[in-house]
VMD Tcl script that builds the backbone (N, CA, C; Angstrom):
set m [mol new atoms 543]
animate dup $m
set s [atomselect $m all]
$s set {name element resname resid chain x y z} {
  {N N MET 1 A -5.900 -16.030 6.146}
  {CA C MET 1 A -4.752 -15.606 5.835}
  {C C MET 1 A -3.800 -16.051 5.515}
  {N N LYS 2 A -3.604 -17.915 6.251}
  {CA C LYS 2 A -2.216 -18.540 5.746}
  {C C LYS 2 A -2.322 -18.970 4.589}
  {N N LEU 3 A -3.688 -19.339 4.143}
  {CA C LEU 3 A -3.829 -19.419 2.473}
  {C C LEU 3 A -3.741 -18.675 1.794}
  {N N ILE 4 A -3.868 -17.129 1.538}
  {CA C ILE 4 A -3.462 -16.419 1.251}
  {C C ILE 4 A -1.549 -15.844 1.251}
  {N N VAL 5 A -1.547 -16.218 2.539}
  {CA C VAL 5 A 0.442 -16.164 1.997}
  {C C VAL 5 A 0.947 -17.054 1.471}
  {N N ASN 6 A 0.497 -18.094 2.066}
  {CA C ASN 6 A 1.053 -19.185 1.425}
  {C C ASN 6 A 0.557 -19.419 -0.370}
  {N N ASN 7 A 0.010 -19.165 -1.141}
  {CA C ASN 7 A -0.642 -19.159 -2.240}
  {C C ASN 7 A -0.479 -17.784 -3.205}
  {N N LYS 8 A 1.132 -17.323 -2.820}
  {CA C LYS 8 A 1.328 -16.287 -3.866}
  {C C LYS 8 A 0.919 -16.140 -5.048}
  {N N ILE 9 A 1.010 -17.210 -5.815}
  {CA C ILE 9 A 0.620 -17.266 -7.676}
  {C C ILE 9 A -0.718 -17.258 -7.698}
  {N N GLN 10 A -1.538 -17.590 -7.109}
  {CA C GLN 10 A -3.104 -17.486 -6.829}
  {C C GLN 10 A -3.703 -16.114 -6.451}
  {N N VAL 11 A -3.129 -15.722 -5.549}
  {CA C VAL 11 A -3.293 -14.488 -5.001}
  {C C VAL 11 A -3.121 -13.538 -6.266}
  {N N THR 12 A -1.663 -13.590 -6.955}
  {CA C THR 12 A -1.073 -12.521 -7.676}
  {C C THR 12 A -1.995 -13.144 -9.254}
  {N N VAL 13 A -2.330 -13.956 -9.279}
  {CA C VAL 13 A -3.190 -13.910 -10.660}
  {C C VAL 13 A -4.808 -13.277 -10.386}
  {N N GLY 14 A -5.304 -13.627 -9.193}
  {CA C GLY 14 A -6.325 -13.094 -8.596}
  {C C GLY 14 A -6.127 -11.208 -8.613}
  {N N VAL 15 A -5.067 -10.881 -8.163}
  {CA C VAL 15 A -4.962 -9.169 -8.167}
  {C C VAL 15 A -4.967 -8.862 -9.731}
  {N N PHE 16 A -4.241 -10.076 -10.589}
  {CA C PHE 16 A -4.052 -9.256 -12.065}
  {C C PHE 16 A -5.671 -9.288 -12.327}
  {N N PHE 17 A -6.291 -10.248 -12.179}
  {CA C PHE 17 A -8.178 -10.223 -12.899}
  {C C PHE 17 A -8.733 -9.060 -12.193}
  {N N LEU 18 A -8.120 -8.859 -11.302}
  {CA C LEU 18 A -9.314 -7.392 -10.479}
  {C C LEU 18 A -8.576 -6.030 -11.070}
  {N N ALA 19 A -7.139 -5.873 -11.545}
  {CA C ALA 19 A -6.639 -4.931 -12.139}
  {C C ALA 19 A -7.429 -4.859 -13.589}
  {N N LEU 20 A -7.402 -6.157 -14.601}
  {CA C LEU 20 A -7.847 -6.442 -15.967}
  {C C LEU 20 A -9.504 -5.706 -15.698}
  {N N ALA 21 A -10.001 -6.169 -14.605}
  {CA C ALA 21 A -11.369 -5.808 -14.717}
  {C C ALA 21 A -11.538 -4.161 -14.636}
  {N N PHE 22 A -10.653 -3.473 -13.723}
  {CA C PHE 22 A -10.904 -2.193 -13.970}
  {C C PHE 22 A -10.432 -1.441 -14.825}
  {N N THR 23 A -9.288 -1.907 -15.954}
  {CA C THR 23 A -8.656 -1.293 -16.769}
  {C C THR 23 A -10.087 -1.484 -18.171}
  {N N LEU 24 A -10.403 -2.997 -17.779}
  {CA C LEU 24 A -11.525 -2.887 -19.049}
  {C C LEU 24 A -12.753 -2.398 -18.560}
  {N N TRP 25 A -13.049 -2.059 -17.849}
  {CA C TRP 25 A -14.314 -1.389 -17.163}
  {C C TRP 25 A -13.549 0.357 -18.095}
  {N N GLU 26 A -12.530 0.707 -17.790}
  {CA C GLU 26 A -11.988 2.159 -18.296}
  {C C GLU 26 A -12.204 2.044 -19.860}
  {N N TYR 27 A -11.713 0.837 -20.243}
  {CA C TYR 27 A -11.313 0.626 -21.776}
  {C C TYR 27 A -12.790 1.105 -22.526}
  {N N PHE 28 A -14.023 0.349 -22.173}
  {CA C PHE 28 A -15.055 0.046 -22.252}
  {C C PHE 28 A -16.339 1.647 -21.988}
  {N N ASN 29 A -15.852 2.916 -21.062}
  {CA C ASN 29 A -16.128 3.692 -20.599}
  {C C ASN 29 A -15.444 4.586 -21.007}
  {N N GLY 30 A -15.153 4.677 -22.091}
  {CA C GLY 30 A -14.368 6.183 -22.522}
  {C C GLY 30 A -13.049 6.410 -22.707}
  {N N GLY 31 A -12.280 4.928 -22.717}
  {CA C GLY 31 A -10.890 5.097 -22.930}
  {C C GLY 31 A -10.234 4.672 -21.468}
  {N N VAL 32 A -8.562 3.909 -21.735}
  {CA C VAL 32 A -8.289 3.725 -20.481}
  {C C VAL 32 A -7.401 5.070 -20.402}
  {N N ILE 33 A -7.490 5.551 -18.806}
  {CA C ILE 33 A -6.912 6.701 -18.672}
  {C C ILE 33 A -5.368 6.787 -18.692}
  {N N SER 34 A -4.895 8.218 -18.895}
  {CA C SER 34 A -3.185 8.316 -18.759}
  {C C SER 34 A -3.250 9.341 -17.487}
  {N N HIS 35 A -1.960 9.158 -16.887}
  {CA C HIS 35 A -2.127 10.574 -16.157}
  {C C HIS 35 A -0.714 11.233 -15.895}
  {N N HIS 36 A -1.187 12.408 -16.071}
  {CA C HIS 36 A 0.665 13.096 -15.857}
  {C C HIS 36 A 1.203 12.744 -14.791}
  {N N LEU 37 A 2.972 12.855 -14.640}
  {CA C LEU 37 A 3.291 13.149 -13.548}
  {C C LEU 37 A 3.544 14.096 -12.937}
  {N N LEU 38 A 3.220 13.855 -11.433}
  {CA C LEU 38 A 2.921 15.331 -10.786}
  {C C LEU 38 A 1.685 16.218 -11.177}
  {N N GLY 39 A 0.841 15.907 -11.830}
  {CA C GLY 39 A -0.270 16.348 -12.251}
  {C C GLY 39 A 0.150 17.534 -13.324}
  {N N ARG 40 A 0.898 17.295 -14.104}
  {CA C ARG 40 A 2.056 18.912 -14.579}
  {C C ARG 40 A 1.861 18.154 -16.187}
  {N N GLN 41 A 0.883 18.789 -17.168}
  {CA C GLN 41 A 1.041 18.422 -18.611}
  {C C GLN 41 A 2.282 18.686 -19.398}
  {N N ASP 42 A 3.325 18.624 -18.552}
  {CA C ASP 42 A 4.851 19.253 -19.924}
  {C C ASP 42 A 5.486 17.506 -19.073}
  {N N LEU 43 A 5.248 16.687 -17.855}
  {CA C LEU 43 A 5.658 15.600 -17.878}
  {C C LEU 43 A 5.062 14.731 -18.527}
  {N N PRO 44 A 5.717 13.393 -18.808}
  {CA C PRO 44 A 5.558 12.920 -19.604}
  {C C PRO 44 A 3.539 12.030 -18.944}
  {N N LYS 45 A 3.218 11.374 -19.755}
  {CA C LYS 45 A 1.719 10.318 -19.161}
  {C C LYS 45 A 2.025 9.256 -18.614}
  {N N ILE 46 A 1.539 8.348 -17.945}
  {CA C ILE 46 A 1.527 6.694 -17.381}
  {C C ILE 46 A 0.310 6.526 -17.710}
  {N N SER 47 A 0.153 5.431 -18.715}
  {CA C SER 47 A -1.453 4.997 -18.839}
  {C C SER 47 A -1.618 4.020 -17.790}
  {N N ASN 48 A -2.939 3.639 -17.731}
  {CA C ASN 48 A -3.556 2.698 -16.897}
  {C C ASN 48 A -3.553 1.264 -17.197}
  {N N TRP 49 A -2.964 1.175 -18.599}
  {CA C TRP 49 A -2.450 -0.100 -18.893}
  {C C TRP 49 A -1.418 -0.849 -18.322}
  {N N TRP 50 A -0.211 0.047 -17.472}
  {CA C TRP 50 A 0.457 -0.472 -17.106}
  {C C TRP 50 A 0.413 -1.039 -15.487}
  {N N GLY 51 A -0.490 -1.028 -15.310}
  {CA C GLY 51 A -1.348 -1.615 -14.016}
  {C C GLY 51 A -1.366 -3.008 -14.133}
  {N N LEU 52 A -1.794 -3.787 -15.330}
  {CA C LEU 52 A -1.770 -4.937 -15.562}
  {C C LEU 52 A -0.628 -5.914 -15.223}
  {N N LEU 53 A 0.512 -4.921 -15.260}
  {CA C LEU 53 A 1.702 -5.739 -15.231}
  {C C LEU 53 A 2.244 -5.206 -13.690}
  {N N THR 54 A 2.455 -4.166 -12.762}
  {CA C THR 54 A 2.676 -3.361 -11.768}
  {C C THR 54 A 2.226 -3.640 -10.647}
  {N N ILE 55 A 0.449 -3.682 -10.810}
  {CA C ILE 55 A -0.069 -4.443 -9.600}
  {C C ILE 55 A 0.277 -6.017 -9.169}
  {N N PRO 56 A 0.268 -6.801 -9.985}
  {CA C PRO 56 A 0.358 -8.386 -9.811}
  {C C PRO 56 A 1.784 -8.273 -9.640}
  {N N LEU 57 A 2.867 -7.710 -9.686}
  {CA C LEU 57 A 4.405 -7.325 -9.108}
  {C C LEU 57 A 4.319 -7.287 -7.993}
  {N N LEU 58 A 3.558 -6.271 -7.784}
  {CA C LEU 58 A 3.743 -5.391 -6.375}
  {C C LEU 58 A 3.060 -7.013 -5.242}
  {N N SER 59 A 1.864 -7.474 -6.121}
  {CA C SER 59 A 1.303 -8.432 -5.110}
  {C C SER 59 A 2.059 -9.546 -4.395}
  {N N TRP 60 A 2.658 -9.894 -6.008}
  {CA C TRP 60 A 3.770 -11.233 -5.404}
  {C C TRP 60 A 4.824 -10.709 -4.898}
  {N N LEU 61 A 5.168 -9.307 -4.777}
  {CA C LEU 61 A 6.712 -8.892 -4.077}
  {C C LEU 61 A 6.190 -8.864 -2.728}
  {N N SER 62 A 4.896 -8.510 -2.517}
  {CA C SER 62 A 4.418 -8.016 -1.051}
  {C C SER 62 A 4.223 -9.323 -0.392}
  {N N LEU 63 A 3.404 -10.479 -0.902}
  {CA C LEU 63 A 3.435 -11.668 -0.089}
  {C C LEU 63 A 4.382 -12.091 0.190}
  {N N PHE 64 A 5.427 -12.002 -0.898}
  {CA C PHE 64 A 6.700 -12.690 -0.766}
  {C C PHE 64 A 7.715 -11.961 0.946}
  {N N LEU 65 A 7.767 -11.144 0.434}
  {CA C LEU 65 A 8.210 -10.151 2.062}
  {C C LEU 65 A 7.326 -10.350 3.185}
  {N N ILE 66 A 6.266 -10.403 3.046}
  {CA C ILE 66 A 5.525 -10.792 4.101}
  {C C ILE 66 A 5.464 -12.276 4.782}
  {N N HIS 67 A 5.586 -13.032 3.974}
  {CA C HIS 67 A 5.798 -14.925 3.812}
  {C C HIS 67 A 6.994 -14.677 4.874}
  {N N ARG 68 A 8.331 -14.074 4.025}
  {CA C ARG 68 A 9.437 -14.252 4.927}
  {C C ARG 68 A 9.507 -13.654 6.273}
  {N N ARG 69 A 9.312 -12.527 6.508}
  {CA C ARG 69 A 8.618 -11.691 7.842}
  {C C ARG 69 A 7.984 -12.742 8.775}
  {N N ARG 70 A 6.794 -13.195 8.305}
  {CA C ARG 70 A 6.194 -13.973 8.991}
  {C C ARG 70 A 7.086 -15.407 9.694}
  {N N ASP 71 A 8.078 -15.858 8.845}
  {CA C ASP 71 A 8.947 -16.747 8.747}
  {C C ASP 71 A 10.161 -16.945 9.801}
  {N N LYS 72 A 10.311 -15.700 10.066}
  {CA C LYS 72 A 11.108 -15.107 11.344}
  {C C LYS 72 A 10.699 -15.108 12.496}
  {N N LYS 73 A 8.935 -14.544 12.596}
  {CA C LYS 73 A 8.473 -14.378 13.726}
  {C C LYS 73 A 8.155 -16.014 13.955}
  {N N ILE 74 A 7.894 -16.528 13.324}
  {CA C ILE 74 A 7.465 -18.055 13.779}
  {C C ILE 74 A 8.666 -18.873 14.567}
  {N N LYS 75 A 9.822 -18.732 14.001}
  {CA C LYS 75 A 11.267 -19.133 14.199}
  {C C LYS 75 A 11.285 -18.640 15.707}
  {N N SER 76 A 11.500 -17.266 15.885}
  {CA C SER 76 A 11.200 -16.716 17.666}
  {C C SER 76 A 10.234 -16.988 18.303}
  {N N GLY 77 A 9.408 -17.981 18.132}
  {CA C GLY 77 A 8.236 -18.252 18.711}
  {C C GLY 77 A 6.886 -17.527 19.446}
  {N N SER 78 A 6.527 -16.735 18.073}
  {CA C SER 78 A 5.348 -15.778 18.226}
  {C C SER 78 A 4.153 -16.730 17.861}
  {N N ASN 79 A 3.108 -15.983 18.081}
  {CA C ASN 79 A 1.694 -16.838 18.057}
  {C C ASN 79 A 1.779 -16.382 16.456}
  {N N PHE 80 A 1.499 -17.981 15.622}
  {CA C PHE 80 A 1.556 -17.892 13.728}
  {C C PHE 80 A 0.045 -17.481 14.038}
  {N N GLU 81 A -1.233 -17.663 14.560}
  {CA C GLU 81 A -2.670 -17.383 14.113}
  {C C GLU 81 A -2.481 -16.189 14.297}
  {N N ALA 82 A -2.165 -15.226 15.798}
  {CA C ALA 82 A -2.251 -13.837 16.136}
  {C C ALA 82 A -1.673 -13.022 15.074}
  {N N TYR 83 A -0.755 -13.654 14.645}
  {CA C TYR 83 A 0.337 -12.644 13.678}
  {C C TYR 83 A -0.124 -12.838 12.343}
  {N N GLU 84 A -0.800 -13.583 11.772}
  {CA C GLU 84 A -1.362 -13.800 10.440}
  {C C GLU 84 A -2.844 -12.886 10.653}
  {N N ALA 85 A -3.429 -12.913 12.100}
  {CA C ALA 85 A -4.715 -11.907 11.904}
  {C C ALA 85 A -4.253 -10.385 11.969}
  {N N GLU 86 A -2.695 -10.268 12.371}
  {CA C GLU 86 A -2.376 -8.515 12.303}
  {C C GLU 86 A -2.225 -8.242 11.048}
  {N N ILE 87 A -1.552 -9.240 9.961}
  {CA C ILE 87 A -1.422 -8.521 8.941}
  {C C ILE 87 A -2.697 -8.437 8.130}
  {N N LEU 88 A -3.360 -9.279 8.419}
  {CA C LEU 88 A -4.904 -8.815 7.638}
  {C C LEU 88 A -5.315 -7.681 8.246}
  {N N LYS 89 A -5.606 -7.282 9.468}
  {CA C LYS 89 A -6.108 -6.263 10.134}
  {C C LYS 89 A -5.346 -4.727 9.473}
  {N N ARG 90 A -3.987 -4.833 9.114}
  {CA C ARG 90 A -3.030 -3.989 8.719}
  {C C ARG 90 A -3.370 -3.953 7.043}
  {N N PHE 91 A -3.505 -5.066 6.184}
  {CA C PHE 91 A -3.695 -5.018 5.059}
  {C C PHE 91 A -5.444 -4.287 4.768}
  {N N LEU 92 A -6.291 -4.644 5.575}
  {CA C LEU 92 A -7.694 -4.001 5.470}
  {C C LEU 92 A -7.561 -2.647 5.870}
  {N N ALA 93 A -7.178 -2.129 6.881}
  {CA C ALA 93 A -6.828 -0.950 7.310}
  {C C ALA 93 A -6.336 0.048 6.088}
  {N N ALA 94 A -5.188 -0.386 5.508}
  {CA C ALA 94 A -4.946 0.320 4.416}
  {C C ALA 94 A -5.494 0.480 3.321}
  {N N LEU 95 A -6.039 -0.950 2.800}
  {CA C LEU 95 A -7.580 -0.929 1.926}
  {C C LEU 95 A -8.422 0.326 1.933}
  {N N ALA 96 A -8.874 0.479 3.448}
  {CA C ALA 96 A -9.934 1.093 3.616}
  {C C ALA 96 A -9.174 2.952 3.497}
  {N N PHE 97 A -7.995 2.842 3.996}
  {CA C PHE 97 A -7.510 4.190 3.646}
  {C C PHE 97 A -7.200 4.484 2.582}
  {N N GLY 98 A -6.928 3.822 1.312}
  {CA C GLY 98 A -6.686 3.750 -0.206}
  {C C GLY 98 A -8.385 3.821 -0.600}
  {N N ILE 99 A -8.833 3.534 -0.189}
  {CA C ILE 99 A -10.497 3.761 -0.553}
  {C C ILE 99 A -11.127 5.223 -0.283}
  {N N ILE 100 A -10.636 5.475 0.896}
  {CA C ILE 100 A -10.939 7.195 1.232}
  {C C ILE 100 A -10.287 7.586 0.467}
  {N N VAL 101 A -9.093 7.576 0.317}
  {CA C VAL 101 A -8.261 8.823 -0.247}
  {C C VAL 101 A -9.043 9.004 -1.680}
  {N N SER 102 A -9.109 7.965 -2.541}
  {CA C SER 102 A -10.070 7.800 -4.020}
  {C C SER 102 A -11.066 8.842 -3.746}
  {N N LEU 103 A -12.182 8.345 -3.057}
  {CA C LEU 103 A -13.422 9.051 -2.819}
  {C C LEU 103 A -13.131 10.635 -2.223}
  {N N LEU 104 A -12.536 11.020 -1.755}
  {CA C LEU 104 A -12.082 12.100 -1.412}
  {C C LEU 104 A -11.552 12.892 -2.789}
  {N N TRP 105 A -10.590 11.802 -3.675}
  {CA C TRP 105 A -10.400 12.414 -4.665}
  {C C TRP 105 A -11.955 13.059 -5.631}
  {N N GLY 106 A -12.597 11.368 -5.682}
  {CA C GLY 106 A -13.607 11.574 -6.621}
  {C C GLY 106 A -15.020 12.974 -6.329}
  {N N PHE 107 A -14.778 13.342 -4.958}
  {CA C PHE 107 A -15.875 13.668 -4.727}
  {C C PHE 107 A -15.183 15.439 -4.612}
  {N N ASN 108 A -13.641 15.414 -5.013}
  {CA C ASN 108 A -13.072 16.853 -5.438}
  {C C ASN 108 A -12.956 17.340 -4.081}
  {N N LEU 109 A -12.502 16.521 -2.880}
  {CA C LEU 109 A -12.447 17.444 -1.662}
  {C C LEU 109 A -11.243 17.463 -1.360}
  {N N GLY 110 A -10.623 18.127 -2.112}
  {CA C GLY 110 A -8.796 18.482 -2.213}
  {C C GLY 110 A -8.255 19.169 -0.610}
  {N N SER 111 A -9.381 19.914 -0.489}
  {CA C SER 111 A -8.789 20.657 1.004}
  {C C SER 111 A -8.764 19.552 1.689}
  {N N ILE 112 A -9.538 18.709 2.273}
  {CA C ILE 112 A -9.843 17.262 3.098}
  {C C ILE 112 A -8.408 16.261 2.662}
  {N N LEU 113 A -8.158 15.991 1.572}
  {CA C LEU 113 A -7.272 14.948 1.426}
  {C C LEU 113 A -5.451 15.566 1.335}
  {N N GLN 114 A -5.791 16.909 1.140}
  {CA C GLN 114 A -4.422 17.441 1.303}
  {C C GLN 114 A -3.499 16.619 3.046}
  {N N TYR 115 A -4.687 16.944 3.816}
  {CA C TYR 115 A -4.365 16.657 5.369}
  {C C TYR 115 A -4.399 14.778 5.589}
  {N N PHE 116 A -5.585 14.611 4.869}
  {CA C PHE 116 A -5.885 13.359 5.252}
  {C C PHE 116 A -4.599 12.477 4.885}
  {N N ILE 117 A -3.893 12.779 3.655}
  {CA C ILE 117 A -3.116 11.881 3.076}
  {C C ILE 117 A -1.609 11.580 3.891}
  {N N LEU 118 A -1.553 12.724 4.936}
  {CA C LEU 118 A -0.750 12.612 5.649}
  {C C LEU 118 A -0.751 12.111 7.023}
  {N N PHE 119 A -2.086 11.404 7.690}
  {CA C PHE 119 A -2.273 10.218 8.210}
  {C C PHE 119 A -1.307 9.450 8.804}
  {N N PRO 120 A -0.816 8.440 7.701}
  {CA C PRO 120 A -0.365 7.510 7.861}
  {C C PRO 120 A 1.191 8.175 8.629}
  {N N ILE 121 A 1.848 9.296 8.266}
  {CA C ILE 121 A 2.722 9.434 8.603}
  {C C ILE 121 A 2.690 10.277 10.207}
  {N N LEU 122 A 1.889 10.453 10.813}
  {CA C LEU 122 A 1.068 10.773 12.078}
  {C C LEU 122 A 1.341 9.211 12.901}
  {N N ILE 123 A 0.281 8.170 12.150}
  {CA C ILE 123 A 0.446 7.134 12.806}
  {C C ILE 123 A 1.597 6.501 13.091}
  {N N ALA 124 A 2.756 6.750 12.384}
  {CA C ALA 124 A 4.124 6.089 11.826}
  {C C ALA 124 A 5.066 6.541 13.062}
  {N N PHE 125 A 4.609 7.508 14.395}
  {CA C PHE 125 A 5.283 8.230 15.577}
  {C C PHE 125 A 4.915 7.129 16.253}
  {N N PHE 126 A 3.559 6.315 15.985}
  {CA C PHE 126 A 3.414 5.456 17.281}
  {C C PHE 126 A 3.818 3.704 17.001}
  {N N LYS 127 A 3.550 3.848 15.734}
  {CA C LYS 127 A 3.523 2.472 15.512}
  {C C LYS 127 A 4.775 1.798 13.914}
  {N N PRO 128 A 4.897 1.246 13.381}
  {CA C PRO 128 A 5.254 0.842 11.931}
  {C C PRO 128 A 4.581 0.370 10.992}
  {N N VAL 129 A 4.202 1.512 10.119}
  {CA C VAL 129 A 3.067 1.504 9.398}
  {C C VAL 129 A 4.053 1.490 7.632}
  {N N HIS 130 A 4.985 1.010 7.655}
  {CA C HIS 130 A 6.044 0.986 6.794}
  {C C HIS 130 A 6.222 -0.649 6.145}
  {N N LEU 131 A 5.239 -1.137 6.566}
  {CA C LEU 131 A 5.398 -2.651 6.102}
  {C C LEU 131 A 4.505 -3.231 4.383}
  {N N PRO 132 A 4.973 -4.470 4.158}
  {CA C PRO 132 A 4.396 -4.387 2.715}
  {C C PRO 132 A 2.859 -4.390 2.734}
  {N N GLU 133 A 1.953 -4.893 3.098}
  {CA C GLU 133 A 0.641 -4.849 3.508}
  {C C GLU 133 A 0.073 -3.637 3.416}
  {N N TYR 134 A 0.370 -2.860 4.247}
  {CA C TYR 134 A 0.018 -1.781 3.910}
  {C C TYR 134 A 0.151 -0.821 2.913}
  {N N LEU 135 A 1.272 -1.303 2.038}
  {CA C LEU 135 A 1.094 -0.662 0.622}
  {C C LEU 135 A 0.814 -1.434 -0.329}
  {N N LEU 136 A 0.564 -2.854 -0.040}
  {CA C LEU 136 A -0.787 -3.680 -1.304}
  {C C LEU 136 A -1.974 -3.283 -0.880}
  {N N GLY 137 A -2.563 -2.857 0.533}
  {CA C GLY 137 A -3.633 -2.479 0.450}
  {C C GLY 137 A -4.246 -1.411 0.143}
  {N N PHE 138 A -3.176 -0.463 0.255}
  {CA C PHE 138 A -3.370 1.445 0.020}
  {C C PHE 138 A -3.553 0.885 -1.851}
  {N N VAL 139 A -2.453 0.571 -2.657}
  {CA C VAL 139 A -2.590 0.451 -3.796}
  {C C VAL 139 A -3.814 -0.220 -4.295}
  {N N ILE 140 A -4.561 -1.133 -4.020}
  {CA C ILE 140 A -5.608 -2.054 -4.224}
  {C C ILE 140 A -6.771 -0.950 -4.001}
  {N N GLY 141 A -6.511 -0.305 -2.544}
  {CA C GLY 141 A -7.558 0.632 -2.556}
  {C C GLY 141 A -7.813 2.021 -3.387}
  {N N MET 142 A -6.595 1.853 -4.041}
  {CA C MET 142 A -6.754 3.653 -5.376}
  {C C MET 142 A -6.976 2.738 -6.141}
  {N N LEU 143 A -7.132 1.686 -6.854}
  {CA C LEU 143 A -6.822 1.182 -8.035}
  {C C LEU 143 A -7.831 1.665 -9.101}
  {N N PHE 144 A -8.942 1.441 -8.630}
  {CA C PHE 144 A -10.084 1.556 -9.314}
  {C C PHE 144 A -10.063 3.520 -10.176}
  {N N THR 145 A -9.812 4.387 -8.864}
  {CA C THR 145 A -9.472 5.409 -9.429}
  {C C THR 145 A -8.558 6.129 -9.697}
  {N N PHE 146 A -7.428 5.468 -9.434}
  {CA C PHE 146 A -5.844 6.001 -9.901}
  {C C PHE 146 A -4.973 5.181 -11.005}
  {N N GLY 147 A -5.524 3.788 -11.402}
  {CA C GLY 147 A -4.955 2.885 -11.890}
  {C C GLY 147 A -3.749 2.247 -11.121}
  {N N GLY 148 A -2.770 1.521 -11.459}
  {CA C GLY 148 A -1.755 0.898 -11.053}
  {C C GLY 148 A -0.249 1.514 -10.986}
  {N N ILE 149 A -0.111 2.551 -11.325}
  {CA C ILE 149 A 1.055 3.369 -11.415}
  {C C ILE 149 A 1.105 4.492 -10.070}
  {N N LEU 150 A 0.047 5.438 -10.214}
  {CA C LEU 150 A 0.193 6.302 -9.425}
  {C C LEU 150 A 0.126 5.727 -8.013}
  {N N PRO 151 A -0.767 5.248 -7.384}
  {CA C PRO 151 A -0.652 4.557 -6.389}
  {C C PRO 151 A 0.361 4.131 -5.615}
  {N N ILE 152 A 1.221 3.409 -6.583}
  {CA C ILE 152 A 2.327 2.670 -6.272}
  {C C ILE 152 A 3.628 3.957 -6.127}
  {N N ILE 153 A 3.530 4.614 -6.770}
  {CA C ILE 153 A 4.511 5.839 -6.628}
  {C C ILE 153 A 4.243 7.042 -5.214}
  {N N ILE 154 A 2.926 6.768 -4.861}
  {CA C ILE 154 A 2.644 7.527 -3.677}
  {C C ILE 154 A 2.375 6.760 -2.626}
  {N N GLY 155 A 1.917 5.852 -2.727}
  {CA C GLY 155 A 2.103 4.789 -1.864}
  {C C GLY 155 A 3.948 4.392 -1.137}
  {N N THR 156 A 4.538 4.227 -2.094}
  {CA C THR 156 A 5.952 4.243 -1.964}
  {C C THR 156 A 6.659 5.398 -1.026}
  {N N VAL 157 A 6.316 6.383 -1.478}
  {CA C VAL 157 A 6.939 7.666 -0.944}
  {C C VAL 157 A 6.519 7.830 0.542}
  {N N LEU 158 A 5.062 7.538 0.698}
  {CA C LEU 158 A 4.369 7.376 1.882}
  {C C LEU 158 A 5.319 6.534 2.956}
  {N N LEU 159 A 5.701 5.157 2.205}
  {CA C LEU 159 A 5.888 4.214 3.077}
  {C C LEU 159 A 7.206 5.066 3.468}
  {N N ILE 160 A 7.896 5.508 2.955}
  {CA C ILE 160 A 9.681 5.585 2.967}
  {C C ILE 160 A 9.403 6.958 3.892}
  {N N LEU 161 A 8.847 7.835 3.857}
  {CA C LEU 161 A 8.099 8.601 4.688}
  {C C LEU 161 A 8.590 8.140 6.309}
  {N N CYS 162 A 7.108 7.365 6.216}
  {CA C CYS 162 A 6.667 6.441 7.231}
  {C C CYS 162 A 7.996 5.425 8.087}
  {N N PHE 163 A 8.650 4.797 6.894}
  {CA C PHE 163 A 9.729 4.605 7.627}
  {C C PHE 163 A 10.827 5.492 8.397}
  {N N LEU 164 A 11.014 6.499 7.530}
  {CA C LEU 164 A 11.696 7.354 8.212}
  {C C LEU 164 A 11.507 7.638 9.867}
  {N N VAL 165 A 10.268 8.312 9.713}
  {CA C VAL 165 A 9.621 8.745 10.778}
  {C C VAL 165 A 9.878 7.650 12.009}
  {N N ASN 166 A 9.111 6.370 11.541}
  {CA C ASN 166 A 9.217 5.335 12.557}
  {C C ASN 166 A 10.585 4.963 13.262}
  {N N SER 167 A 11.117 4.816 12.334}
  {CA C SER 167 A 13.008 4.850 12.829}
  {C C SER 167 A 13.640 5.728 13.646}
  {N N LEU 168 A 13.142 6.877 13.091}
  {CA C LEU 168 A 13.984 8.051 14.213}
  {C C LEU 168 A 13.470 7.944 15.918}
  {N N ILE 169 A 11.912 7.709 15.724}
  {CA C ILE 169 A 11.615 7.556 16.649}
  {C C ILE 169 A 11.786 6.514 17.576}
  {N N ARG 170 A 12.108 5.003 17.128}
  {CA C ARG 170 A 12.674 4.551 17.725}
  {C C ARG 170 A 14.286 4.821 18.254}
  {N N ILE 171 A 15.028 5.204 17.368}
  {CA C ILE 171 A 16.335 5.855 17.913}
  {C C ILE 171 A 16.252 6.440 19.025}
  {N N LEU 172 A 15.172 7.550 19.008}
  {CA C LEU 172 A 15.175 8.180 19.866}
  {C C LEU 172 A 14.662 7.660 21.256}
  {N N LYS 173 A 14.088 7.140 20.998}
  {CA C LYS 173 A 13.484 5.820 22.336}
  {C C LYS 173 A 14.740 5.128 23.080}
  {N N ASN 174 A 15.501 4.698 21.986}
  {CA C ASN 174 A 16.472 3.681 22.686}
  {C C ASN 174 A 17.243 4.645 23.128}
  {N N LEU 175 A 17.726 5.736 22.652}
  {CA C LEU 175 A 18.649 6.618 22.987}
  {C C LEU 175 A 18.692 7.627 24.302}
  {N N PHE 176 A 17.336 7.811 24.219}
  {CA C PHE 176 A 17.128 8.395 25.956}
  {C C PHE 176 A 16.385 7.403 26.683}
  {N N SER 177 A 16.131 5.684 26.437}
  {CA C SER 177 A 16.136 4.781 27.555}
  {C C SER 177 A 17.452 4.402 27.992}
  {N N SER 178 A 18.507 4.486 27.113}
  {CA C SER 178 A 19.289 3.655 27.396}
  {C C SER 178 A 20.116 4.628 28.275}
  {N N LYS 179 A 19.887 6.411 28.442}
  {CA C LYS 179 A 20.520 7.245 28.943}
  {C C LYS 179 A 19.842 7.208 30.391}
  {N N SER 180 A 18.816 6.795 30.409}
  {CA C SER 180 A 17.828 6.439 32.170}
  {C C SER 180 A 18.274 5.470 33.063}
  {N N ASP 181 A 18.950 4.402 32.221}
  {CA C ASP 181 A 19.661 3.172 32.743}
  {C C ASP 181 A 20.852 3.874 33.649}
}
mol reanalyze $m
mol bondsrecalc $m
mol representation Tube
mol addrep $m
């Protein structure tokens, strides 16, 4: 993980080639897909070509934020290796979540998907799931099915909701713990 976080440019280029591979696969198998915002025909379409810009940009920004947060943890005396392993676990969990969401969508299991997509909000009651490695993993997990824009929009909305829930829980926890003192 140390190499991944410290090599933002190489990782960003690698993610660009992953997005390029998926986009080229679409191009040669019926054309690059465009999605209507909110699935409504009266709203504009967004082409999956945009993923060639948005996915690498998200990758670089996520790694920048992870690196900055990691440096703060190191200065506070945290265990470097354990923290880096935790970042990787978060990324992989979100990657798996994104892949499962894509599979549920692909197999037309919308009745399950409408509840499953809310799972991160439930987890936010107990732990922070609004970190950049979660967003990056989620977006890459959904890249093949939804391209490079919709997963970022969906993931950002989920991230904001998770942040709000987690912040509210922490505020309430601090409020009640200070009253008991």
